N, C-alpha and C positions, 0 to 999 in steps of 0.2 A: 594252344590257348583255347579254353573252353568258350563256346559261343552261348549267348543267352537264349533260353527257350521261349522267351516272351513273344507271344503273337496276339494281335488284337482280339478282343472278344468276338467270337463268331458263332453262328448258328448253322446247322446243317440238318436238313430234313432227311429222315431215314427213308432211303429208297426201298420200295418193295415191302412195306410193312404190311404183312398179311399172315403173320404167324397165328393171329387170333388169340394170343395169350391174354392181351389186355383188351378184351372185348368191350365195346361201348365207350372207348376213350379215343382221344385224338391221336393222330399219327405222331410218334415220338420225334423230338428234335434233339440233336446232339449239340451241346454247347460247351465252350471252354472259355476260361478267363483266368488271369492272375488272381489269386486269393484276395489281394488288397483291393481289386476292382469290383469284387462282389458286393451286392447289397446285403444287408444284415440277414434278411429273410432267406435268401438263397443259401448263404453260407450256413445258416442254422439248419436248413433242411438237408444239406449235404452232410453235415456233421451228425445230424440226427439219424440219417440212414446208415451211416457207418457204425454209430453206436448200436442201433437196432440189430444190425447183422453181426458185428464182431463181438460186442460185449454182451448183449442180451441173448441173441439166438445161439451163438457159439459158446456161450457161458465162459467168456475169458475176461476176467477182471484185470485190465491193463490200462495204462494212461493213453487212451485214444487221442486225446489232445496233447500231442507231443512237441508243439511249438514249431514244427517244420512247415505247417500250412502257411505261415507268415513269412517264410524265407523269401528273399527277393526273386528267386527263379521258380518258385512254386506256382503250379497251375492246377486248377481244378477242372475236370471234365465231367459232364453229367448228361444224362438223358432225362428229358422232361416230357410228360404226357398229361394232358388235361390239367396243367398247373402243378403236377406232382413230380417230384424228383424220384425216378424209379431205378436209376443206376448211376454209379459214379466211380471215378478213379482219380488218383493224385499223381502228378509229375513233379519230380524235384530235380534240381540241377546239382549233381554231386561232383562237379568239376571235371572228373575224367569220364563221366557217363551221365545219361539221364536215368533217373530212378523212378520206376513206376510202382505204385503201391496202393493200398486201400481200395482195391477193386471190389465193389460191393453192388449187388442187385437186390432190390426188394423181392420178397418171396412171391408177390403177385406178378412179377415180370420176369422170372427165371425161365430159362429155355426159350427166350424170345429173340436172342441174338444181340441184345443191346450191349452186353459186356464186350462181345467181339467187335462191335461197331466203335465202342469207346477205345478199345485197344488199337484198332486201325487208325483212328484219328490221333491217338497219342503218338503212334509211330510216324504218322505224317508230320506232326509237330516236331518230333525228335530229329527229323531230317537225316543227315549223314552221321549222326552221333551214335556211339555205342549206347545200348540200353540195358539196364540191370533191373532185376526184381528178385524178390524172395517169394516163391510160390508155395502155397499149401501143397503138400506132396501129391494128394489125389488130383490136383489140377495140372501136374507137370505136362501131360500130353496135350492138354488144351492150350497151354502157352507154347508148346512146340509148334503148333499150327501157325504161329506168328513169327517163326524163325528163332525162338529161344532154344538154348541148349543148357542143360545142366552143367555147372561148373564146380561143384563141390559135393561134400557129403551131406546127407540128410541130418537135420538137427531139430530139436524140439523147441518151439517158442509158444509160450502161453498154453502149454499142453497139447499143441497141434504140431504134427510133423511138417517140416518145410524143407525145400531145397533151393539153393542159390541158382539163379539162371542169368544168362546173358544173351544179348543178340548183338552181333557184330555190326560195326558201322557200315 
């Protein structure tokens, strides 16, 4: 039987914030909450970042708002710095596994390690459950750092090559 992934809203200060990528801003804080528990402004800013990265920057016209953010087991994780959301990912409860997706980082915060810190937090929240994701192919090695392994053939989604990946429980 699947366990629910709901954890209370938490904040974690990012230790060792010294990459210097976001100069002149506060040390980022990693936060997580069920989508239904988010205030409107936070949810809007998470969705805006995802649209900025996936729809605008990657030039993929697709339904970013797919309805899954409002599922009972859905969680949003995000990194916030100086009041701005600079990275995010989404966790879903797919019954047999936790599904991670919508991993996005603002251009100004890339190479800062924030996406990795979000992944670490997501894996903590997943606990002893299997975790699945569909990675953009060029990021396969990055996900392998977190224990994910490719489990199928490459496919094209919205014009971008992807690979299915899983991390054992």
